[in-house]
C-alpha positions in Angstrom: 31.8 129.6 169.8 32.5 126.1 171.1 30.5 124.6 168.2 32.6 126.6 165.7 35.8 125.3 167.3 34.6 121.7 167.1 33.5 122.2 163.5 37.0 123.6 162.7 38.7 120.6 164.4 36.4 118.1 162.6 37.1 119.8 159.2 40.9 119.7 159.8 40.6 116.0 160.7 38.7 115.2 157.6 41.2 117.0 155.4 44.2 115.3 157.0 42.4 111.9 156.8 41.6 112.4 153.1 45.2 113.3 152.3 46.5 110.2 154.2 44.0 107.7 152.8 44.7 106.4 149.3 41.0 105.9 148.6 40.6 109.6 148.4 43.5 110.0 145.9 42.0 107.8 143.2 40.8 110.3 140.6 42.8 112.9 138.7 45.5 113.4 136.1 48.7 111.4 136.3 51.9 111.6 134.2 53.1 108.5 132.5 56.7 108.5 131.3 57.0 112.2 132.2 54.8 113.6 129.4 51.7 111.5 128.8 48.7 112.7 130.8 46.5 109.8 131.9 43.0 110.5 133.3 42.3 108.1 136.2 38.7 107.9 137.4 36.0 105.7 138.9 32.6 105.0 137.5 30.1 102.6 139.0 32.6 101.6 141.6 35.2 100.5 139.0 38.5 102.1 138.0 39.4 103.4 134.5 42.6 104.9 133.1 42.6 106.7 129.7 45.4 108.6 127.9 44.1 112.1 127.3 45.9 112.6 123.9 44.1 109.8 122.1 41.7 108.1 124.5 43.7 104.9 124.7 42.3 103.0 127.7 44.9 101.3 129.8 42.8 100.0 132.6 39.1 99.2 132.2 36.7 98.3 135.0 39.1 97.3 137.7 37.6 96.3 141.0 38.8 97.4 144.4 40.3 94.6 146.5 41.6 95.9 149.8 44.2 98.6 149.1 44.6 97.8 145.4 42.4 97.8 142.3 42.5 94.6 140.2 41.2 93.5 136.8 41.8 91.5 133.7 41.1 94.2 131.1 44.4 96.1 131.3 46.1 97.1 128.0 49.7 98.3 127.4 50.1 101.1 124.9 53.1 99.5 123.4 51.4 96.2 122.7 48.7 95.3 120.1 45.3 96.6 121.1 43.6 93.2 121.2 45.9 92.0 124.0 44.7 92.3 127.6 46.5 91.6 130.8 45.7 91.0 134.5 46.7 94.1 136.4 46.8 95.9 139.7 46.8 99.6 140.5 48.0 100.8 143.9 47.7 104.5 144.9 50.1 106.4 147.1 50.2 110.1 148.1 52.5 111.0 145.2 51.0 108.9 142.5 50.3 105.3 141.6 51.9 102.0 140.7 50.4 100.1 137.8 51.4 96.5 136.9 50.1 94.2 134.2 50.9 90.5 133.8 50.4 87.8 131.2 50.6 84.0 131.7 50.0 84.3 135.4 52.9 86.2 136.9 55.5 85.0 134.5 55.5 88.1 132.1 54.9 91.4 133.9 55.5 95.1 133.3 55.2 97.8 135.9 55.3 101.6 135.9 54.9 104.4 138.4 52.9 107.5 137.5 53.1 110.8 139.3 50.0 112.7 140.2 49.8 115.9 138.1 
């Protein structure tokens, strides 16, 4: 009986830790601009973000750096497809913040996406 209680306590701790730790909230579907569903996932330790309606890839192969993901292959759906930006993605319990910049930090755009 004592082992079952310890197992239950441990399981509850793992669930609470996972909910509080942004590293566990990386994958899933997110809403961009209220109606666009974006699939966010990792593959090979890198982060990817694709719009479900047409497969447009907004972030490609971003690497984890502390509590954020960074990379230079970010695209903005309202810009020509050949343009890439330096970007960061930061996860929170309710969603994520995504930011892309060109010419260093002089030209940036940022959005917040809610977890679906």
